[in-house]
C-alpha positions in Angstrom: 0.0 0.0 0.0 1.3 3.4 -0.9 2.1 5.6 2.1 0.1 8.4 0.4 -3.1 6.4 0.6 -3.0 5.7 4.3 -4.8 8.1 6.7 -2.4 7.4 9.6 1.3 7.1 8.8 2.2 3.4 9.0 6.0 3.7 9.0 8.2 4.8 11.8 11.9 4.1 12.0 12.0 1.6 9.1 13.4 2.4 5.6 11.0 4.1 3.1 11.2 2.2 -0.3 11.3 4.2 -3.5 7.7 3.1 -4.3 6.4 5.2 -1.4 8.5 8.3 -2.0 6.6 11.5 -2.7 6.6 15.2 -2.0 8.1 18.4 -3.3 11.0 20.3 -1.9 8.9 23.4 -1.3 7.2 21.5 1.5 10.4 21.8 3.4 10.2 25.6 3.1 6.6 25.7 4.4 7.3 23.2 7.2 10.2 25.0 8.7 8.8 28.5 7.9 5.6 27.8 9.9 7.6 25.7 12.5 9.6 28.9 13.2 6.9 31.5 12.7 5.5 30.9 16.1 5.5 32.2 19.7 8.5 30.2 21.0 10.7 31.9 18.4 9.2 35.2 19.3 10.0 34.5 23.0 13.6 33.7 22.1 13.9 37.1 20.4 13.2 38.7 23.8 16.3 37.1 25.3 18.9 39.6 24.0 16.9 42.4 25.4 16.8 40.6 28.7 20.6 40.3 28.4 20.9 44.0 28.2 21.5 44.5 24.5 20.0 47.3 22.5 17.3 46.5 19.9 19.9 47.1 17.2 22.5 44.7 18.6 19.7 42.2 19.4 18.7 42.2 15.7 22.3 41.9 14.6 22.7 38.9 16.9 19.6 37.1 15.7 20.3 37.7 12.0 23.9 36.5 12.2 23.1 33.6 14.5 20.3 32.3 12.3 22.2 32.8 9.0 25.1 30.8 10.4 23.2 28.0 12.2 20.8 27.6 9.3 23.7 26.3 7.1 24.2 23.4 9.5 20.5 22.7 9.9 19.7 22.6 6.2 22.6 20.3 5.4 20.9 17.6 7.4 17.8 17.9 5.0 19.9 16.4 2.2 20.3 13.1 4.2 16.6 12.2 4.2 16.0 11.5 0.5 19.4 9.9 0.1 19.1 7.3 2.9 15.3 7.1 3.4 15.4 6.7 7.2 14.8 9.1 10.2 17.6 11.5 11.1 18.8 10.1 14.4 18.8 6.4 13.5 21.3 7.3 10.9 23.7 8.3 13.7 24.3 4.6 14.3 26.6 4.7 11.3 28.9 7.0 13.3 28.3 5.9 16.9 27.3 2.3 16.5 23.9 0.7 17.1 24.3 0.8 20.9 26.6 3.8 21.1 24.1 6.0 19.3 21.8 5.6 22.3 23.9 8.3 24.0 23.1 11.2 21.5 19.6 9.7 21.1 18.9 10.0 24.8 20.1 13.6 24.8 18.0 14.4 21.8 14.9 12.9 23.5 15.5 15.3 26.4 15.9 18.1 24.0 12.5 17.3 22.4 10.9 17.2 25.8 12.4 20.5 26.7 11.2 22.3 23.6 7.8 20.6 23.8 7.3 21.8 27.4 8.6 25.3 26.6 6.2 25.7 23.6 3.4 24.1 25.6 3.6 26.8 28.2 3.1 29.5 25.6 0.3 27.5 23.9 -1.4 27.0 27.2 -1.3 30.8 27.8 -3.1 31.3 24.5 -5.8 28.8 25.4 -6.1 30.4 28.9 -6.7 33.8 27.2 -9.2 32.3 24.7 -11.3 30.2 27.0 -10.7 31.9 30.4 -9.2 28.8 32.0 -6.1 28.3 34.1 -2.7 28.0 32.3 -2.5 24.4 33.5 -5.8 23.5 31.8 -4.6 25.5 28.7 -1.4 23.4 28.5 -3.4 20.2 28.6 -5.8 21.3 25.9 -3.0 22.6 23.7 -1.1 19.3 24.0 -4.1 17.2 23.2 -4.5 19.1 20.0 -0.8 18.6 19.3 -1.2 14.8 19.9 -4.1 14.7 17.4 -1.9 16.1 14.6 1.1 14.0 15.6 -0.9 10.8 15.5 -1.7 11.2 11.8 2.0 11.6 11.1 4.2 12.7 8.3 1.8 13.8 5.5 -0.7 15.4 7.9 2.1 17.5 9.5 3.3 18.6 6.1 -0.2 19.6 4.9 -1.0 21.5 8.1 2.3 23.4 7.9 1.6 24.3 4.3 -1.7 26.1 5.1 -0.3 27.5 8.3 2.4 29.2 6.4 0.0 31.6 4.6 -2.2 32.2 7.7 0.8 32.9 10.0 2.4 35.2 7.5 -0.7 37.4 7.3 -1.0 37.8 11.1 2.8 38.3 11.5 2.9 41.0 8.8 0.2 42.9 10.7 1.8 42.2 14.0 5.2 43.5 12.8 3.7 46.7 11.5 1.8 47.3 14.7 4.9 46.6 16.8 7.0 49.1 14.8 4.1 51.6 15.2 4.0 51.1 19.0 7.8 51.4 19.3 7.9 54.5 17.3 5.3 56.1 19.5 7.2 55.5 22.7 9.4 58.3 24.2 13.1 57.9 23.9 14.7 55.8 26.7 16.5 58.0 29.3 19.5 55.7 29.3 20.8 53.8 26.2 21.7 50.1 26.6 25.4 49.6 27.3 27.1 47.4 24.7 28.5 44.2 26.1 30.6 41.9 23.8 30.1 38.8 26.1 26.3 39.3 26.1 26.4 39.7 22.3 28.3 36.5 21.9 25.9 34.7 24.2 23.0 36.0 22.2 24.6 34.9 18.9 25.3 31.5 20.3 21.7 31.1 21.4 20.4 31.9 17.9 23.0 29.6 16.3 21.9 26.9 18.6 18.2 27.4 17.7 19.0 26.5 14.1 21.5 23.7 14.9 19.0 22.0 17.3 16.8 21.5 14.3 19.4 19.1 13.0 17.9 16.0 14.7 14.5 16.9 13.1 15.3 17.7 9.5 15.7 14.3 7.7 12.6 13.0 9.5 10.6 15.3 7.2 12.5 14.8 4.0 13.0 11.0 4.1 9.8 10.3 2.0 11.1 12.4 -0.9 12.5 10.6 -4.0 16.1 9.6 -3.7 17.1 11.6 -6.8 15.8 14.9 -5.2 18.4 17.5 -5.9 20.6 18.2 -2.9 20.8 21.9 -3.6 17.1 22.3 -4.0 16.2 20.7 -0.7 19.1 22.5 1.1 18.0 26.0 0.0 14.3 25.3 0.4 14.9 24.2 4.0 17.4 26.9 4.7 15.3 29.8 3.6 12.1 28.5 5.3 13.9 28.1 8.6 16.0 31.2 8.5 13.3 33.6 7.2 10.7 32.2 9.6 13.1 32.4 12.6 14.5 35.9 11.9 11.0 37.3 11.3 9.5 35.8 14.5 12.5 36.8 16.6 12.4 40.3 15.2 8.9 40.6 16.6 10.3 39.4 19.9 12.9 42.1 20.0 10.3 44.7 19.3 8.1 43.4 22.0 11.0 43.5 24.5 11.8 47.0 23.5 8.1 48.1 23.9 7.5 46.5 27.3 10.3 44.3 28.5 8.6 43.3 31.7 5.4 42.1 30.0 7.3 40.5 27.1 9.6 38.5 29.5 6.8 37.4 31.9 4.1 36.6 29.3 5.2 36.6 25.6 1.8 35.4 24.5 0.0 38.4 26.1 2.6 40.8 24.7 2.1 39.6 21.2 -1.7 39.5 21.5 -1.6 42.9 23.1 -0.3 44.4 19.8 -3.9 43.9 18.5 -5.6 46.7 20.4 -7.6 49.8 19.6 -9.0 49.6 16.0 -7.4 46.1 15.7 -8.8 44.7 19.0 -11.2 42.4 17.1 -8.2 40.5 15.7 -6.8 39.8 19.1 -8.7 36.4 19.3 -7.4 35.5 15.9 -3.9 36.3 17.0 -4.3 34.0 20.0 -5.6 31.2 17.7 -2.6 31.7 15.5 -0.3 31.5 18.5 -2.0 28.2 19.5 -1.8 26.8 16.0 1.9 27.7 15.8 2.5 25.8 19.1 0.5 22.8 17.7 2.7 22.7 14.6 6.1 23.0 16.3 5.1 20.6 19.1 3.9 18.0 16.6 7.4 18.1 15.2 8.9 17.8 18.7 6.7 14.9 19.6 7.2 13.1 16.3 11.0 13.4 16.4 11.1 12.5 20.1 9.0 9.3 19.5 11.1 8.2 16.6 14.3 8.7 18.6 12.8 6.8 21.6 11.7 4.0 19.3 15.3 3.9 17.9 16.6 3.4 21.4 14.1 0.6 22.1 14.9 -1.1 18.8 18.6 -1.4 19.8 17.4 -4.2 22.1 17.6 -7.6 20.3 14.3 -8.6 21.9 12.4 -5.5 20.6 14.1 -5.0 17.3 11.7 -6.9 15.0 8.6 -5.8 17.0 9.7 -2.1 16.8 10.1 -2.3 13.0 7.0 -4.4 12.4 4.6 -2.4 14.6 6.3 0.9 14.5 3.1 2.9 14.0 1.6 1.7 17.3 4.9 2.2 19.2 5.0 5.7 17.8 1.4 6.5 18.9 1.9 4.9 22.3 5.2 6.7 22.9 3.5 9.9 21.8 0.9 9.5 24.6 3.7 9.1 27.1 5.6 12.1 25.7 2.5 14.3 25.9 1.9 13.3 29.5 5.5 13.9 30.6 5.8 17.2 28.6 2.6 18.5 30.1 3.8 17.9 33.6 7.1 19.6 32.9 5.3 22.6 31.3 2.9 22.9 34.2 5.7 22.9 36.7 7.8 25.5 34.7 5.0 27.7 33.6 6.0 30.7 35.8 9.6 31.0 34.4 9.4 30.4 30.7 12.1 32.9 29.6 14.7 31.6 32.0 13.7 28.0 31.0 14.2 28.7 27.3 17.4 30.7 27.8 19.1 28.0 29.9 17.8 25.2 27.6 19.4 26.9 24.5 22.7 27.4 26.2 22.8 23.7 27.3 21.9 22.5 23.8 24.9 24.3 22.3 27.2 22.0 24.1 25.5 18.8 22.8 24.4 19.4 19.2 27.3 21.3 17.7 29.6 18.3 18.2 26.8 15.9 17.1 26.1 17.8 13.9 29.9 18.1 13.2 30.4 14.3 13.5 27.2 13.4 11.6 27.7 15.8 8.7 31.5 15.0 8.3 30.6 11.4 8.1 27.9 11.9 5.5 29.5 14.5 3.2 33.2 13.9 3.5 33.8 10.3 4.6 31.0 8.2 3.1 29.6 10.6 0.5 26.1 9.7 1.4 26.5 6.0 0.8 25.3 3.7 3.6 24.2 0.2 4.1 20.7 0.6 5.5 20.4 -3.0 6.6 23.5 -2.7 8.8 22.1 0.4 10.5 19.6 -2.0 12.1 22.1 -4.7 13.0 24.5 -4.4 15.9 26.7 -7.1 14.3 26.8 -5.4 10.9 29.5 -3.1 9.5 28.8 -0.2 11.9 29.0 -2.4 15.0 27.6 -1.9 18.4 29.9 0.8 19.6 31.5 3.5 17.4 34.3 4.3 19.8 36.0 7.1 17.8 32.8 9.1 17.3 31.7 8.5 21.0 35.1 9.7 22.2 35.1 12.8 20.0 31.5 13.6 21.1 32.2 13.3 24.8 35.5 15.1 24.6 34.0 18.0 22.6 31.2 18.4 25.2 33.8 18.4 28.0 35.9 21.0 26.3 32.9 23.2 25.5 31.8 23.2 29.1 35.3 23.9 30.4 35.7 26.8 28.0 32.3 28.3 28.7 31.8 27.6 32.4 31.8 31.3 33.2 29.0 32.0 30.7 26.1 33.9 32.2 22.9 31.8 32.8 19.7 33.6 33.6 17.9 32.1 36.6 14.5 32.8 37.8 
């Protein structure tokens, strides 16, 4: 049966044969444009203002960071059509079938972290729309996310396609209104003092935002035909992610400059608050768009987290065949567990979302820069995209159980990064 004719995606971590390949490269633009044109990216744009940077230097940091990090992120998109398997299971070719469980476990924690952070903001949107508590809002937002996630790959791509156009309209208006509000404010009595360390931290955060999409990317390009042009899929993914991120984060900078206290404590309210006066009737639409953006990005987080969790389970000889044969049901079951855990984390952390996101991004820099470097070096320079898919599922195959060189390089790189950056400022509370 063709994957296109199934309502619920039936594949999970197994290889996608050429007979089931489909899709256009532009879908990678719409997926990562809408995945970034959402309130979590807006909230991230507030961070450099919180670090004490001026709006001008904040914009410089977010543009440079996204432009640089996007190159790494988009390079991973090329892997999907070429190999036809999810992103993180391909790491077994570098780290070994069992050794890959180390970066896999870390990426699952990353997915949970992003899921919870976005759920907090989606919960605030629901709370404003329905007049319920933020905890109830988080649960409702996550149930909507689970519904989209359950249908899988094609449903996520279709939803992202339509979301792109709707989100763009609201963000165009929101950007214009934000500039208008900022222009109407009196000049600040004291200009922000430039700080090179804070600028570098801000750039690192925005680079990390893009690089941490590395574990996602091939998950959403693996159904495309093997002969999909590498340049086409790279640039489509790059521009979708970079344009969406820069735009949303620019709005965050503007919100921070307009009212830093409100933007830092409640980014959802700050964004919805742009729609006031003659635009007040659009406020509810803005909140719905915020919610929809969270549903889209968290469907990606949940999907990637479940595929990575299933990859860890499949490394067990007793579960290998079951995980491959019944991958759809494992994915749906793991998704339910992920929604439950992510909801609990979000409810606990709901009162400190900005500190949560800032610290999460700084931690992820340590992990995913070395992982991306190892993965992309192996794909582009050492193996030139040629892998034995069968051996990726076999701990006794050519890639073995433990890829000692890659594991040693990965751990050493993390240790050196932590040692070099141990004096970095981390916002708390």
